[in-house]
N, C-alpha and C positions, 0 to 999 in steps of 0.2 A: 495295217501290218499283215503280211502274208501269214496264213494260219500255221504253216510249217515253221516259219521263223519264230512265231510266238511259242510254239511247242519246243523248238530248239533252245529258246531262252530259258524255258523251265528246265529242260534237260541240263543246260549249262549250270543253272543255279543248284540243281541237285548234285552235279559232279563237283562243283566247288565246295559245297558243304560236306560231301563225302570225303574229299581230299583233306579238308580241315579236321574232320573227325579221325581219319586214319593217322594224321600227324599227331594228334593229341593222344590217341591210343598208344602209338609207338613211343611217345615221350614220357608217359606216366611211369612205366617200369624204370626208366632211367632216373626219374625224379625220386622214386622209392629207393633206388640204389644209392643215390646221392645222400639222402637223409640217413640211410642205414650206415653209410661210411662215416658221416659226421658223428653219429652216435658211437660208432666203434672207436673213433679218434678220442672222444671224450671218455670212453671206458678205459682206453689205454692210459690216458692222463691220470685217471683215478687210480689205476693199478700202479702207476709210477709213484704217486703220492703215498700209497699204502706201502710200496716197497721201500721208499725213503724212510717212512716211519718205522717199519720193521728193522731196517738197517740201524737206525738210531737206537732202537731198543736193544738190539744185539750188541752194539758198541757199549752202551751203558752197562749191560750185564757183564761184558768182558772186563770193563774197567772195575766194576764192583768186585769181580772175582780177583783182580790184581790187588785191590785194596785189602781184601781178606787175606791174600797170601802175604802181603807186606805186614799186616797186623800179626799174623802167625809168626813171621820171622822176628818181628820186634819182641814178641812174647818169649821166644826161645833165646834171643840175644840177652834179654834182661835176666833170664834164669842163668845163662852162662856168665853174665857179668858178675853175678853174686859169687861166682867161684873164681874170679880173676885173682891171680897170684901177685901181679905187679901193677903199678900205676899205668904202665904202657898198655898192658892188656885191657885195663879198665877203660882207658881213653879210646882204645881201638873199638871196643864194644859200643861206647857212647857215639863214636863217629858213624858206625854202621847204623845204629838206631836212628841217629839224626838224618842219615841218608834216606832210610825207608820212610821216616816221618815226612820228610820233604816230598818224597814220591807220592805219599798218600795225599798230601795237600794239593799237589799238582793234579792228581787223579780226581780228587773231589771237585776241583775247579772245572775239569773237563766234564764231569758228570753234570755240574750245574749248567754249563753251556749247552750240553746235549738236552737237558730237561727244558731249557728255554726254547731250543730248536724244536723239541718234540711238541711243545704247546702249539707252536705255529703249524707244525705238520698235522697234528690232530685236528686243528681248526680247518685246515685246508681239506682234509679228508672228509670231515663232517659236511662242509659246504659242498664239496664235489659230489658226495653221495646224495645229498638232497637235490642238487641241481640235476644229477643224472636221473634220479627217479622222476622228477618233473618232466625232463626231456623225453624219457621213455614213454610217458603217457602222451606227450604231445606228438611224438613220432608215430605211435600206434594210432592216434586219432587221425593224423595226416595220411597214414597208409590206408586206413579204413575209408577216408574220403576219396583217396585216389582209386581204391578198388570200386567204390560206389560210382565214381565218375566214369571209370572204364566200362563198367556194366551198362550205365546209362548211354554212353557213347556207342557201345556195340549194339544196343537195342535200337537207337536212333539210326545207326548206319544200316541195320537190317531193314528198317522201314524205308529208308531212302533208296536202298538197292531194289526193294520190291516196287516202289513207285517209279523208279527209273525204268524198269522193264515195261511198265504200263505206258509211260510217256514215250519211250523209244518206239513202242509198237504203233503209236499214233502217227509217227512221222512217215512221210513218203520214203520208200526204200532208198532212192537216190540221195535224198537229203540226209538221211541217217548215215549212209555210207560216206558222204562228204564230211559230215560232222565227226564221225569216228576216225576217219583218215587224218583230218586236221589235228584232232586231239592226240592221236598216237604219234604222229610224225613231227608236228611243229609246236603244238601248244599243250604239253602234258599238264601244265598248271590248270588248264580248263578254260582259258579265255579264248574260245573258238569264235564267238560272236563279238562284234564291235559295233558301237553306235556310229551312225553317219550323222554328223552335225556340222552345220554351216559349210557344207561342201567338203568336209574332211572325214577321213576314217579316224576315229578316236583310238583305234588300236595301234596304228603305225604313224598317225598324224599326217599322212600323205593326202594330197588333194584328189578328190573323186571327180571324174568327168561329169559335166552337168547332166547329160542324159542318164548316166548311171545313177546319179543322185536322185533324179526324178523317179526312176524305176524303184529305188529303195523306198521313197516316200509314198509312192502309189500303192505299194504292197501287192502288186499284181503277180510278181514272180520273186523267186529267191535270187538274191544278188550277192556276189562276193567281191571283196576289195581286189582290185587288179594288182596291188602291190604285195599285201601280206596274205591274201587269199582268205581272210576271215569272212564269215557270213555277216552281212551288214543288216542293220535294222535302224529304223528311225522312230524316235519316241513320238507317240501321238500327242497332240496338244490337248490340254484338259478341256472337257466339254463345258460349255456355258449353259447350264440347265435353265437358268432364268430366261436367257434369250430364246432357247428352244421352246419354252412354254409360252412365251409371249408372241412367238412367230405365228 
């Protein structure tokens, strides 16, 4: 393999890893935002449960106040009934008392229903509060992991960028110019080099002229695919150490 091609392969590997790290660094803040939004949604649901419980308690207090008013009216009516002059007045007071007593029974039934509803609401609130606290801890841990991962990615990216400068400096200027031109114009993903295998370019899968394929395998010069313009390389066969030693 031509020395510049081997160096370009290392440059490509660095560029691919750097692109992967940049994508991950860019994605981590979005992930943090997603988990924070999920936490906010759960917080809002808890607030709704608390609001429903508070509304239940206000309604019970209101009805209890109505019962108290009815009881006061009944007390006054009974006092007035003792001063009734006729049977008609007496029965009228009885009817009014019966009306308010019925209203009290109805209100007490409503309070009982609200109390049963409040039990369920209080259980929901307790459960939601416990779940939210656990989720907050989980979210904070995940955010901390994301921050640590971002820091590690940035440190690795800085090392890769430093190594890239060193590797690029070892390339012949014309090969480096070719590599950068291909990467910027045609292959921003980084796949500037392609393997030549079985007479084909594995980048575009097009057939390579036999003489060109031989040039790639010989490694005497830098060869590009005539179709996709990628820099071609051929994998060297594994060395047979035992055969070399016995030769």
